[in-house]
N, C-alpha and C positions, 0 to 999 in steps of 0.2 A: 762257788760259780752257781750262776741260774740260770735256765732258758726259760721263756715264758711263751708258750705253746697255747692261744685260744685262750681260753679262762684256765687252765692246768698249768701248777711250778710243779717244774721238776729239781730236785735238790741232789748232789754229788753225795749227798748223807744216805741218799735212801736205798732200800734194798735192792738187791742185786736183779729177782726178777720183776721187778718195777721200772728197773733202767733200761730190760731189755723190752721189755712192752711201750715203751716209750723212744726208744729208737726206732722201733718199727713204723710208729706213728711220724718219724720226721721222714723215713724213706717213703713213705705214701705220700705225702707233703708235696717232697721235690719231684716224682713220679709224675701226679698231676702238672706241676707246674712245666716240666718239659716234654707232654703228651702232645703238643702242637709244634714242639722244634724239631732239629735233624736228628738229633741223637736222642731216639727212640729205645723205651725198653722195650718193644711190643714191638709184633711181625703188621705191618702195613699190608692193608688187604688189595690184593692186585684190583683194579679196574675190571667192571663188569665187559666183557667181550658184546659188541653190538649186533653180532651176530648169533649169541646163544640163544635165542627164541625165536629164530626165522626159520622158516619150514626147507626141509632137506627137499631138493629136485633128484628124482631119480631119471635120467634120462637112458633107454635102452635104444641100441639098435637091433634092427631085425634081421633074421635068419641071413637072407640076400639082401646083399645090394650091390647092384652093376648097372651102371649110366648108361646108359638112358632109361631101363625101364624103372630103375626107384628114385626115380627124380623126385618123388613125392617124399619117400620117405627123407632124404636126403636133407629137402629143404624145408620139414615138417621139425630133423635134428635141430639146424643151423637155427629155427625160430625158436624154439624151446631153451636154447643153450642162450639165445640174446635175452631172452625176457626174464629167465633168473639170473641171469647179470645184473640186467635193469632194476629188478626186485631185491637184489641185493644177497640172494640166498643162497644155503650150501648146496653144491651140485655133486650128482655121484652118476657118472656116465659107464654103463655098462656094456663091456664087447663080449660078453662072453658067452652070447645065443647066437653071433655071426659063424656061418658054414660056408659064406662063402662073399669075397669083394676081391673087386676091379682095381685096375692101378687107376683110373681118373677118379672113380670115388674116393680114393686114399686121397690123391693129389686135392679134391675138392674141400675134403672133410678138413686135411689139414690146415690149409689158407684159411678157410673160414673159422677152426676154432682159436686159431694163432690171433687171428685178426680180435677176436671177442674175449681169450683167457690172456693175462699177462704169463703165468707159469699154472701148471699142472702137475701134479702127483703120479705116478703111476702105481694103483692099487693091484695087486697079485689077487685079488679075492673077484676082481672083474674083468677079468682078462682073457680075450679069445681060448680056442682049443690051440694045441701045441703049434700045428704047422703053419694056422693062420700067423698067431704071434711071433713065430721066427722069422716070417715074411715082412711083418711088419715093423721088426727091427732091423730085419737087413736091408730094407727099403728106405729106413731112414723115419717114419712115423713116430717114434719114441722119443727117437730124438730128436725130433723138429720140434718138439711139443712139452715135453716132461723133463723136468730136473733131475728126475733119478733114474735114466731108460737103462735096460738091459744092458750087457755085454753080450756078444755072443763071436765064436769063430768059426767063420762057415764061406767058403769061396762059392758066392753065387754072384750069377752075374745082373747086376744092379748099377746106377747109378743114381746116385742116392738123392731123397727131395733135399732139393737146395731153394733156399730164398735169396733175393738178388735185388739190394740196392743202388741207390746212387753213385756212390764212391765203386762198385766193382763192378756199374754197367760203363763206366768212364772209362778203365782203364782195358777194356777187352778181357781181361784176365779170365771169365769163368768159358771162355769160348776155348780154350786148348783142355779142359779135361773131356767135355760132349763132343770134339772134335774126334780124341781119344779115342771115346767108348764106342764111336759110332764106325769109323773110318781105320783104325789100326785093328782093333780087337775084332771086327765086326764085318772086314774086306770090302768099307763103302769109302775106299783111298780117292777113287776116280772121281767121286762123286761131293770130295768134301767142302769143293769151293761153293757149288749151290746149297751145300747143308750152312756152309758159314753164313751165305744172305739170306737163307729163310731163319736160320737161330738169331741173328742179330736184325734183323729187320722186327721180328717178334716180339725181341727186348724195347728196341727204343722207342718203337710205337707206342709199346704200352706206357711208356715212360713219357714220351708227347703229347699223345692223346688220348691215354684212360684215367688220366688224374688230373684233377682241376690245380690250378699254380699254386694254392696256398695248401695244397696238400704236403705233409710234411711226411708221412710214412708212407711215400711210395714203395712198394714191391712188388714182387712177381716171382713166381714158381715153376719149378719145373725137377722131372724126374723121365729116367729113363730104363731099361728093363728090356734083357731078353728070356723069352719062355720055350725052353728047348723042348715043351711036349708038344706045343702049338706050333715051333719054328717061327715066333715073329720077333722080330725087333720095334719096340716101342717107345716113343718120346712125346713127351707130355707136356704145355706149356700152358699156364693159368696165371691171369691175375684177379682181382676183385676190383677195376677200377670202375669207370662210367659206362663202360661197354662200346662198340661200336657203332649203333646208331647216335647215342647221345654224344658222342664223338663227333659224328657227321653234321647234327645239329649246332654243335657248341661253337664248330669253327666256319669262316666266313669267307674260305678261300674262294675261286670259280670253281673247281674240283668239285668242293663239299658241295657247292651250291647245284653242281649238273645231279652230281648223287642224291639231294635230298626231292630234285624235282623225279627223278628218276622214283624213288619210295613212294611219293605219293601215287605216280600216275600206272605202276606196276607192283607195287606194296615191299613187304620187308622180302619175303620168302624171294624172288627175283632179284632184289638191291644186294643182299649176301651172296648168292652165286655170282651177279655180276663183280662183287668185289676179288672175288676169289679168282676169279677169273679173265680178266680184265689188266690189259697191260697200263697203266696211265699214273701219272705221277706226279703230284703238285709243285715237283722240282725240276717240271723238264727244261724250266730257262734258265737255271740255276747249275752254273757248268762245277760251281766248288765241292756241289752236292749231286754231282754224276753217278747217276746207279742206285740214286736213297729213292726214298719213295710208294716203290713198288712190293709195300709188303706183303699184303694177302698176296700177288701175285707171285711172290718168292716163296711161298707155300706150295705154292702149285707145281712152281720149277721143278723144285727136287723133287716132289713125286715123278713127275714127267718123265725126267732124266734116268731115275730108278726102275720107271716103269719099261725100260728097255730089255732089262735081264731080268727082273721079276714084280711079281705084285706089288705094287704100293698103294697108301689108300691116305689121304688127308681128309681130316674133319676140322670142321670150324664151327663152335657153337656160341651164340649169340642170342642173348637174351631167353625166347623160346623156341628159338630155330636150330638146324643142326645141319648145314652140309656136309655131303658126302661125296668125295670124287670118285667113289664106286661106282654110282651110278647117273654122277651126276645131277644131285635132285637136291632141294631142301624139303625137312619132313619139320613138322612141329612135335613140340616134346611137353607133356604133361603141363612140367612149371619151370617158370623162365628161370635161371641161373644169373649171380652178378658178376658183374665183367664178361672176360673172353677166354673162352678155352679152345688150345688148339690140339690135335693128336696126328702124328704121324705112324704107321705101322707097313713096318718094311715085312713081304715073307721071306725064305728060307730052304732052297732046296740042301738036302744032306752036301754035295758040291762043294755050297758056300759055307759050310760052320764045320769048322774042323775044334 
């Protein structure tokens, strides 16, 4: 028996040492032939990550974050996140130096961060102090943003951050949690009808007016809390749509045209105040939608009803304007926000909270 390999000849009668050497040659030949096939004898190198050489963005939130005082810092943070995403860079968001943050800022950051990033991982090395971290956990900040939120067992009075989309709006299932939180737990049972109208109008108005028709990611955010130290009950609603004024410009109904003319004559400040305090409805001639269309007036109606017994405040933010029912005035803030924010605050005396 003879096998020819290139120019050398190997005979079965040759010595044992030569047989071993020739066997190794044969194995090497077969390895070279199979190198590009499925059954490899060596480990394939993994493909290089496209982000391997990307710079890492380190975004740090300052010590004090309270709305509207810190609107510049909030806006800068959102823009930095968006820029880092556009450049496909690694991002490290550091919250460990925060000493003070209010619920309005938490909700604005949550909605905008979720709008920019798909998933985030909570880094234990970059979290804030223990008391703020627990508060962010209980209010649902980590749960809304991260795939690995911490777990904590503590009975704190919060209505967790919630994101609503089309299916949840249509069946009105989300109302029960809000009404129960305010009415039954905080002695607002007699005002639950006006509260329902305010919350329903806020949500439906956003889905009808704050988003364009081709937008498939319609979403609105809300949270609620009770501060036992300040004795304040708070509910905040926020959407990141086109905003009130662009919505007025995009709709061509008679009512919208009226407010557009009013805005040109008196400016945006007076227009926002007028929208919050005027009982006008574009459905006034439609009997099937009786009671609808008084969206922003419904916000004020709830506050007016509660104010008979305790102090209640409504705040509406659109672009760089903030209307407050406390002094019935509209002020300008340093930077515009994206979308619309509505905030109700109800103060309590000792006799109302047990």
